C-alpha positions as CSV (number, residue, x, y, z in Angstrom):
1,M,-44.5,73.9,56.6
2,S,-43.9,70.4,57.3
3,M,-41.1,69.3,59.5
4,L,-39.7,67.5,56.7
5,T,-39.2,70.6,54.6
6,P,-35.6,71.5,54.5
7,P,-34.7,74.9,56.0
8,G,-34.6,77.8,53.5
9,M,-36.9,76.1,50.9
10,G,-39.5,78.7,51.8
11,G,-42.2,76.2,51.5
12,K,-41.9,76.1,47.8
13,Y,-40.7,72.5,47.8
14,R,-42.5,70.4,50.3
15,I,-42.2,66.8,51.2
16,T,-45.2,65.1,52.3
17,G,-45.9,61.7,53.5
18,D,-44.5,59.6,56.3
19,K,-41.9,57.4,54.4
20,Y,-38.4,58.3,53.9
21,P,-36.5,57.4,50.6
22,R,-34.2,54.6,51.2
23,M,-30.7,54.6,49.7
24,R,-28.9,51.3,48.7
25,R,-25.3,50.9,48.4
26,G,-23.9,50.1,44.9
27,R,-22.6,46.6,44.5
28,P,-18.8,46.5,44.2
29,R,-17.7,45.7,40.6
30,G,-14.9,43.4,41.9
31,R,-17.3,41.0,43.4
32,I,-19.2,40.8,40.1
33,V,-16.0,40.1,38.1
34,L,-15.0,37.4,40.6
35,A,-18.4,35.7,40.4
36,V,-18.2,35.6,36.6
37,V,-14.7,34.1,36.6
38,A,-15.7,31.5,39.1
39,S,-18.8,30.6,37.0
40,V,-16.7,30.1,33.9
41,A,-14.1,28.1,35.8
42,V,-16.8,25.7,37.2
43,L,-18.4,25.3,33.6
44,G,-15.0,24.4,32.3
45,L,-14.3,21.7,34.9
46,I,-17.8,20.2,34.3
47,G,-17.1,20.1,30.6
48,W,-13.7,18.5,31.0
49,G,-15.2,15.9,33.4
50,S,-17.8,14.9,30.9
51,L,-15.2,14.4,28.2
52,Q,-13.3,12.1,30.5
53,L,-16.3,10.0,31.3
54,V,-17.2,9.7,27.5
55,D,-13.7,8.6,26.9
56,V,-13.8,6.0,29.6
57,F,-17.1,4.5,28.5
58,T,-16.3,4.5,24.8
59,G,-12.9,2.7,25.3
60,G,-10.8,5.7,24.2
61,G,-8.4,5.1,27.0
62,K,-7.9,1.5,25.9
63,A,-7.0,2.5,22.4
64,K,-4.4,4.9,23.6
65,A,-3.0,2.3,26.0
66,A,-2.7,-0.2,23.1
67,G,-0.5,2.2,21.2
68,A,-2.9,3.4,18.6
69,A,-1.2,5.8,16.1
70,P,-2.1,9.5,16.3
71,A,-4.8,10.6,13.8
72,D,-2.3,12.9,11.9
73,C,0.1,9.9,11.6
74,A,-2.5,7.6,10.2
75,K,-3.4,10.2,7.5
76,R,0.2,10.4,6.2
77,P,0.6,8.7,2.7
78,E,3.0,5.9,2.1
79,A,6.5,7.2,1.0
80,S,6.7,7.0,-2.7
81,A,9.5,5.1,-4.4
82,D,12.4,7.2,-5.8
83,P,12.4,6.7,-9.5
84,A,16.2,6.7,-9.3
85,S,16.2,4.0,-6.6
86,T,15.6,0.9,-8.7
87,T,16.9,-2.7,-8.8
88,A,17.4,-4.7,-11.9
89,K,18.8,-8.1,-12.2
90,K,21.0,-8.8,-15.3
91,L,19.1,-11.4,-17.3
92,P,20.7,-13.3,-20.3
93,T,19.7,-12.3,-23.8
94,P,17.9,-14.9,-25.9
95,K,21.1,-15.4,-27.9
96,Q,22.9,-16.3,-24.7
97,I,20.3,-19.2,-24.0
98,K,20.7,-22.6,-25.7
99,V,17.2,-24.3,-26.1
100,N,16.9,-28.0,-26.6
101,V,13.3,-28.4,-28.2
102,L,11.9,-31.8,-27.4
103,N,8.5,-33.1,-28.5
104,A,6.5,-35.1,-25.8
105,T,3.4,-35.5,-28.1
106,P,2.4,-38.0,-30.7
107,R,2.2,-35.2,-33.3
108,G,5.2,-35.1,-35.6
109,G,7.2,-32.1,-36.7
110,L,6.4,-29.8,-33.7
111,A,9.9,-29.8,-32.3
112,K,11.5,-28.6,-35.7
113,K,8.8,-26.0,-36.3
114,T,9.0,-24.6,-32.7
115,A,12.8,-24.6,-32.9
116,D,12.8,-22.7,-36.2
117,E,10.5,-20.0,-34.7
118,L,12.7,-19.6,-31.6
119,K,15.8,-19.2,-33.7
120,K,14.1,-16.4,-35.6
121,R,13.4,-14.8,-32.2
122,G,17.1,-14.8,-31.3
123,F,17.5,-18.0,-29.3
124,T,20.4,-20.4,-29.8
125,I,19.1,-23.8,-30.7
126,G,20.7,-27.1,-29.5
127,E,19.1,-30.6,-29.7
128,V,15.9,-30.9,-31.6
129,G,13.9,-34.2,-31.4
130,N,11.7,-36.3,-29.2
131,A,11.5,-36.2,-25.5
132,T,13.1,-38.8,-23.3
133,K,11.0,-41.7,-21.9
134,E,10.8,-39.8,-18.6
135,Y,8.6,-37.2,-20.2
136,D,7.4,-38.6,-23.5
137,K,3.5,-38.3,-23.6
138,K,3.5,-37.2,-19.9
139,V,3.5,-33.5,-20.2
140,K,-0.2,-32.6,-20.0
141,G,0.1,-28.8,-20.3
142,V,1.5,-26.6,-23.2
143,G,5.0,-27.4,-22.3
144,L,7.6,-27.8,-19.6
145,L,10.7,-25.6,-19.3
146,L,13.6,-27.6,-17.7
147,G,16.9,-26.1,-16.5
148,A,19.4,-25.9,-13.8
149,K,18.6,-24.3,-10.4
150,A,20.7,-21.3,-11.3
151,A,18.4,-20.8,-14.3
152,T,15.4,-20.2,-12.1
153,D,15.8,-16.4,-12.2
154,A,17.6,-16.2,-15.4
155,A,17.2,-18.4,-18.5
156,L,13.9,-20.1,-17.6
157,P,11.9,-16.9,-17.2
158,V,13.3,-15.4,-20.4
159,L,12.3,-18.5,-22.4
160,G,9.0,-18.5,-20.5
161,T,8.1,-15.2,-22.2
162,Q,7.8,-17.2,-25.5
163,L,5.4,-19.9,-24.2
164,T,2.6,-18.6,-22.0
165,G,1.6,-21.1,-19.3
166,A,4.5,-23.3,-19.5
167,E,5.5,-25.0,-16.3
168,Q,9.1,-24.4,-15.1
169,K,11.2,-27.1,-13.4
170,T,14.8,-27.5,-12.3
171,D,17.1,-30.5,-12.5
172,T,20.8,-31.2,-11.6
173,R,22.4,-30.0,-14.8
174,A,25.5,-27.8,-14.4
175,K,24.8,-25.4,-17.3
176,P,22.4,-22.6,-16.3
177,A,22.4,-21.2,-19.8
178,E,21.1,-24.4,-21.4
179,V,17.4,-25.3,-21.0
180,D,14.9,-27.8,-22.4
181,L,11.6,-26.8,-23.9
182,I,9.5,-29.9,-23.8
183,I,6.4,-29.6,-25.9
184,G,3.3,-30.8,-24.1
185,T,0.0,-32.3,-25.3
186,A,-1.9,-28.9,-24.9
187,F,0.6,-27.0,-27.1
188,K,-0.6,-25.2,-30.2
189,S,2.0,-22.6,-30.9
190,L,4.4,-20.2,-29.2
191,A,3.1,-16.9,-27.8
192,P,2.6,-14.3,-30.6
193,K,5.9,-12.4,-31.2
194,P,4.5,-9.0,-30.2
195,A,3.2,-10.4,-26.9
196,A,6.4,-12.3,-26.3
197,D,8.5,-9.2,-27.0
198,K,6.4,-7.1,-24.6
199,A,6.7,-9.8,-21.8
200,L,10.5,-9.9,-22.4
201,K,10.6,-6.1,-22.2
202,D,8.5,-6.1,-18.9
203,L,10.8,-8.8,-17.5
204,N,13.9,-6.7,-18.1
205,A,12.4,-3.5,-16.7
206,P,13.9,-2.1,-13.5
207,K,11.8,-2.8,-10.4
208,P,11.3,-0.1,-7.8
209,A,13.2,-0.4,-4.7
210,P,11.0,-0.8,-1.6
211,S,10.8,2.3,0.6
212,A,10.1,2.4,4.3
213,S,6.8,3.7,5.4
214,P,6.8,6.9,7.7
215,T,6.9,6.3,11.4
216,C,5.4,8.4,14.1
217,S,6.8,9.0,17.4
């Protein structure tokens, strides 16, 4: 029986050889957990540092310092105008506008023919004849609409719907509801009535009131 055979084994189990089995202590689980947590923390710090370096070299910091709007703010749509919030200026009707039709061309009969057509379209007709020396044969376009300064946003644009391309000018007259239509050398006829009616309707249509754009804080 070998000296390594435990007592009472009766030689049935014999240990041979001259090497003893070596037993190792198990590694504590706590140390393994700590090692994993530390590794994750280190990787996180490395990733955060890399992002900061990229931000610096790509100028991201400058954009923030310059007050760039946040991405979610930039994607917000403009505030739409409230249909109920509209502005409309009261314009005179054709009947309220007195039109003097003056011919500044060598062609005869244009003033009367034009005045008759304007009367059919509802305008009140005043003087009909030749233009004064100041404008006679000096209006190169289709015509000149002449009125008081107060007629700039009133009688002049209303009359302008009847003669496309006519120049508008103001003088020192005191009556804003009385305007001159001086026929120019390029004149052929008034605007077709359907087109003139549409232009007049659009002119009187309410305009949407401006609304403020959304702001980001």
